[in-house]
N, CA, C and O atoms as a GROMACS GRO file, in nm:
protein
  236
    1MET      N    1   0.636  -0.609  -1.491
    1MET     CA    2   0.558  -0.483  -1.469
    1MET      C    3   0.645  -0.419  -1.316
    1MET      O    4   0.686  -0.465  -1.209
    2ARG      N    5   0.639  -0.287  -1.386
    2ARG     CA    6   0.758  -0.206  -1.273
    2ARG      C    7   0.649  -0.185  -1.194
    2ARG      O    8   0.560  -0.197  -1.279
    3ILE      N    9   0.594  -0.162  -1.092
    3ILE     CA   10   0.612  -0.046  -0.978
    3ILE      C   11   0.698   0.046  -1.023
    3ILE      O   12   0.809   0.003  -1.052
    4ASP      N   13   0.662   0.262  -1.049
    4ASP     CA   14   0.736   0.361  -0.949
    4ASP      C   15   0.735   0.290  -0.792
    4ASP      O   16   0.669   0.192  -0.758
    5ASP      N   17   0.822   0.364  -0.717
    5ASP     CA   18   0.899   0.388  -0.596
    5ASP      C   19   0.806   0.439  -0.510
    5ASP      O   20   0.808   0.420  -0.388
    6HIS      N   21   0.721   0.507  -0.572
    6HIS     CA   22   0.646   0.673  -0.507
    6HIS      C   23   0.516   0.681  -0.479
    6HIS      O   24   0.437   0.724  -0.396
    7GLU      N   25   0.525   0.604  -0.615
    7GLU     CA   26   0.345   0.506  -0.597
    7GLU      C   27   0.291   0.423  -0.555
    7GLU      O   28   0.169   0.418  -0.539
    8LEU      N   29   0.434   0.271  -0.506
    8LEU     CA   30   0.364   0.188  -0.430
    8LEU      C   31   0.419   0.276  -0.285
    8LEU      O   32   0.400   0.202  -0.188
    9GLU      N   33   0.480   0.406  -0.242
    9GLU     CA   34   0.480   0.417  -0.071
    9GLU      C   35   0.310   0.501  -0.065
    9GLU      O   36   0.250   0.494   0.042
   10ALA      N   37   0.235   0.586  -0.201
   10ALA     CA   38   0.103   0.633  -0.232
   10ALA      C   39   0.073   0.506  -0.158
   10ALA      O   40   0.033   0.521  -0.042
   11ALA      N   41   0.083   0.400  -0.198
   11ALA     CA   42   0.036   0.279  -0.127
   11ALA      C   43  -0.010   0.215  -0.043
   11ALA      O   44  -0.116   0.204   0.020
   12ALA      N   45   0.106   0.162  -0.051
   12ALA     CA   46   0.150   0.193   0.140
   12ALA      C   47   0.070   0.222   0.228
   12ALA      O   48  -0.003   0.146   0.290
   13ALA      N   49   0.084   0.375   0.241
   13ALA     CA   50   0.130   0.454   0.306
   13ALA      C   51  -0.092   0.501   0.387
   13ALA      O   52  -0.143   0.532   0.495
   14ALA      N   53  -0.156   0.464   0.193
   14ALA     CA   54  -0.332   0.446   0.160
   14ALA      C   55  -0.367   0.370   0.251
   14ALA      O   56  -0.456   0.395   0.334
   15ILE      N   57  -0.298   0.268   0.244
   15ILE     CA   58  -0.356   0.062   0.349
   15ILE      C   59  -0.368   0.173   0.440
   15ILE      O   60  -0.464   0.241   0.476
   16GLN      N   61  -0.275   0.173   0.461
   16GLN     CA   62  -0.238   0.212   0.658
   16GLN      C   63  -0.292   0.317   0.753
   16GLN      O   64  -0.272   0.340   0.872
   17ARG      N   65  -0.380   0.385   0.642
   17ARG     CA   66  -0.499   0.510   0.719
   17ARG      C   67  -0.571   0.489   0.730
   17ARG      O   68  -0.639   0.545   0.815
   18VAL      N   69  -0.646   0.333   0.610
   18VAL     CA   70  -0.722   0.279   0.604
   18VAL      C   71  -0.747   0.192   0.769
   18VAL      O   72  -0.837   0.208   0.851
   19VAL      N   73  -0.628   0.101   0.772
   19VAL     CA   74  -0.608  -0.002   0.883
   19VAL      C   75  -0.609   0.089   0.993
   19VAL      O   76  -0.671   0.047   1.091
   20ALA      N   77  -0.536   0.245   1.009
   20ALA     CA   78  -0.525   0.266   1.115
   20ALA      C   79  -0.739   0.411   1.131
   20ALA      O   80  -0.791   0.467   1.227
   21ASN      N   81  -0.765   0.407   1.025
   21ASN     CA   82  -0.893   0.517   1.062
   21ASN      C   83  -1.001   0.369   1.117
   21ASN      O   84  -1.119   0.394   1.141
   22ARG      N   85  -0.972   0.287   1.126
   22ARG     CA   86  -1.084   0.177   1.089
   22ARG      C   87  -1.016   0.094   1.273
   22ARG      O   88  -1.072   0.001   1.331
   23SER      N   89  -0.921   0.149   1.309
   23SER     CA   90  -0.872   0.054   1.427
   23SER      C   91  -0.894   0.222   1.544
   23SER      O   92  -0.898   0.245   1.665
   24GLY      N   93  -0.903   0.293   1.434
   24GLY     CA   94  -0.934   0.459   1.606
   24GLY      C   95  -0.804   0.527   1.613
   24GLY      O   96  -0.788   0.646   1.644
   25ARG      N   97  -0.672   0.405   1.568
   25ARG     CA   98  -0.569   0.420   1.637
   25ARG      C   99  -0.421   0.511   1.526
   25ARG      O  100  -0.316   0.456   1.491
   26GLY      N  101  -0.468   0.675   1.491
   26GLY     CA  102  -0.506   0.774   1.425
   26GLY      C  103  -0.308   0.825   1.399
   26GLY      O  104  -0.262   0.933   1.436
   27ARG      N  105  -0.214   0.695   1.318
   27ARG     CA  106  -0.075   0.754   1.370
   27ARG      C  107  -0.049   0.801   1.219
   27ARG      O  108  -0.116   0.743   1.134
   28ASN      N  109   0.073   0.933   1.159
   28ASN     CA  110   0.130   0.892   1.124
   28ASN      C  111   0.171   0.820   1.048
   28ASN      O  112   0.229   0.723   1.096
   29TRP      N  113   0.161   0.831   0.852
   29TRP     CA  114   0.217   0.715   0.829
   29TRP      C  115   0.461   0.749   0.875
   29TRP      O  116   0.539   0.659   0.845
   30PHE      N  117   0.485   0.810   0.904
   30PHE     CA  118   0.641   0.820   0.919
   30PHE      C  119   0.635   0.789   1.077
   30PHE      O  120   0.729   0.763   1.152
   31ALA      N  121   0.516   0.797   1.103
   31ALA     CA  122   0.526   0.700   1.329
   31ALA      C  123   0.513   0.611   1.356
   31ALA      O  124   0.497   0.572   1.472
   32VAL      N  125   0.515   0.487   1.164
   32VAL     CA  126   0.498   0.370   1.170
   32VAL      C  127   0.705   0.289   1.220
   32VAL      O  128   0.825   0.313   1.211
   33PRO      N  129   0.594   0.182   1.275
   33PRO     CA  130   0.789   0.126   1.270
   33PRO      C  131   0.767   0.051   1.155
   33PRO      O  132   0.657   0.004   1.125
   34GLU      N  133   0.936   0.032   1.048
   34GLU     CA  134   0.977   0.044   0.939
   34GLU      C  135   0.932  -0.121   0.917
   34GLU      O  136   0.874  -0.151   0.813
   35ALA      N  137   0.965  -0.242   1.033
   35ALA     CA  138   0.877  -0.381   0.992
   35ALA      C  139   0.707  -0.322   0.936
   35ALA      O  140   0.657  -0.368   0.834
   36GLN      N  141   0.647  -0.230   1.010
   36GLN     CA  142   0.498  -0.204   0.962
   36GLN      C  143   0.463  -0.161   0.840
   36GLN      O  144   0.357  -0.138   0.782
   37ARG      N  145   0.578  -0.155   0.816
   37ARG     CA  146   0.616  -0.009   0.679
   37ARG      C  147   0.562  -0.114   0.528
   37ARG      O  148   0.482  -0.122   0.435
   38ARG      N  149   0.718  -0.200   0.619
   38ARG     CA  150   0.729  -0.320   0.464
   38ARG      C  151   0.650  -0.396   0.441
   38ARG      O  152   0.643  -0.449   0.330
   39GLN      N  153   0.574  -0.422   0.534
   39GLN     CA  154   0.471  -0.529   0.484
   39GLN      C  155   0.290  -0.427   0.415
   39GLN      O  156   0.212  -0.434   0.321
   40TYR      N  157   0.305  -0.372   0.503
   40TYR     CA  158   0.165  -0.280   0.424
   40TYR      C  159   0.214  -0.243   0.255
   40TYR      O  160   0.137  -0.210   0.164
   41ARG      N  161   0.416  -0.266   0.244
   41ARG     CA  162   0.456  -0.199   0.110
   41ARG      C  163   0.456  -0.303   0.030
   41ARG      O  164   0.471  -0.292  -0.092
   42GLU      N  165   0.442  -0.405   0.085
   42GLU     CA  166   0.419  -0.563   0.046
   42GLU      C  167   0.282  -0.619  -0.092
   42GLU      O  168   0.276  -0.678  -0.200
   43GLU      N  169   0.152  -0.520   0.055
   43GLU     CA  170   0.037  -0.589   0.045
   43GLU      C  171   0.004  -0.449  -0.075
   43GLU      O  172  -0.072  -0.456  -0.172
   44ALA      N  173   0.063  -0.362  -0.043
   44ALA     CA  174   0.041  -0.241  -0.129
   44ALA      C  175   0.136  -0.233  -0.293
   44ALA      O  176   0.142  -0.141  -0.373
   45ARG      N  177   0.207  -0.381  -0.297
   45ARG     CA  178   0.271  -0.387  -0.401
   45ARG      C  179   0.226  -0.499  -0.416
   45ARG      O  180   0.303  -0.534  -0.505
   46ALA      N  181   0.144  -0.610  -0.395
   46ALA     CA  182   0.012  -0.696  -0.462
   46ALA      C  183  -0.063  -0.658  -0.484
   46ALA      O  184  -0.134  -0.721  -0.562
   47ALA      N  185  -0.109  -0.528  -0.435
   47ALA     CA  186  -0.278  -0.533  -0.493
   47ALA      C  187  -0.226  -0.417  -0.597
   47ALA      O  188  -0.333  -0.357  -0.586
   48LEU      N  189  -0.157  -0.340  -0.683
   48LEU     CA  190  -0.049  -0.310  -0.784
   48LEU      C  191  -0.041  -0.413  -0.848
   48LEU      O  192  -0.104  -0.467  -0.939
   49GLU      N  193   0.008  -0.424  -0.813
   49GLU     CA  194   0.052  -0.619  -0.961
   49GLU      C  195  -0.092  -0.660  -0.998
   49GLU      O  196  -0.124  -0.672  -1.117
   50ALA      N  197  -0.184  -0.683  -0.891
   50ALA     CA  198  -0.326  -0.720  -0.966
   50ALA      C  199  -0.394  -0.626  -1.015
   50ALA      O  200  -0.494  -0.643  -1.084
   51ALA      N  201  -0.362  -0.557  -0.997
   51ALA     CA  202  -0.456  -0.464  -1.102
   51ALA      C  203  -0.409  -0.397  -1.239
   51ALA      O  204  -0.479  -0.352  -1.330
   52SER      N  205  -0.272  -0.402  -1.228
   52SER     CA  206  -0.261  -0.391  -1.320
   52SER      C  207  -0.235  -0.584  -1.443
   52SER      O  208  -0.207  -0.610  -1.560
   53ALA      N  209  -0.269  -0.666  -1.307
   53ALA     CA  210  -0.341  -0.769  -1.446
   53ALA      C  211  -0.444  -0.800  -1.557
   53ALA      O  212  -0.463  -0.834  -1.674
   54ALA      N  213  -0.536  -0.737  -1.351
   54ALA     CA  214  -0.728  -0.703  -1.399
   54ALA      C  215  -0.641  -0.631  -1.488
   54ALA      O  216  -0.524  -0.660  -1.460
   55ALA      N  217  -0.644  -0.580  -1.548
   55ALA     CA  218  -0.664  -0.466  -1.687
   55ALA      C  219  -0.628  -0.502  -1.789
   55ALA      O  220  -0.694  -0.508  -1.893
   56VAL      N  221  -0.494  -0.535  -1.768
   56VAL     CA  222  -0.418  -0.608  -1.878
   56VAL      C  223  -0.497  -0.775  -1.949
   56VAL      O  224  -0.452  -0.841  -2.043
   57GLY      N  225  -0.634  -0.808  -1.860
   57GLY     CA  226  -0.703  -0.871  -1.879
   57GLY      C  227  -0.882  -0.819  -1.881
   57GLY      O  228  -0.984  -0.884  -1.861
   58ALA      N  229  -0.868  -0.721  -1.903
   58ALA     CA  230  -0.972  -0.629  -1.966
   58ALA      C  231  -0.948  -0.621  -2.069
   58ALA      O  232  -1.030  -0.616  -2.161
   59ALA      N  233  -0.798  -0.619  -2.081
   59ALA     CA  234  -0.831  -0.471  -2.231
   59ALA      C  235  -0.877  -0.610  -2.340
   59ALA      O  236  -0.911  -0.588  -2.456
   0.00000   0.00000   0.00000
């Protein structure tokens, strides 16, 4: 499965927003250090791949 770069970036930013909202730190995505943004991208990629696998398994 090929994950589009824009889709991955949007998913990573969404994860960051959830974390920021829960922690009370309202950081802008572009203010997040690159190392942390990489971690969010890895989490997003895993989530998107799991969702894709679940969709294929349900079909």
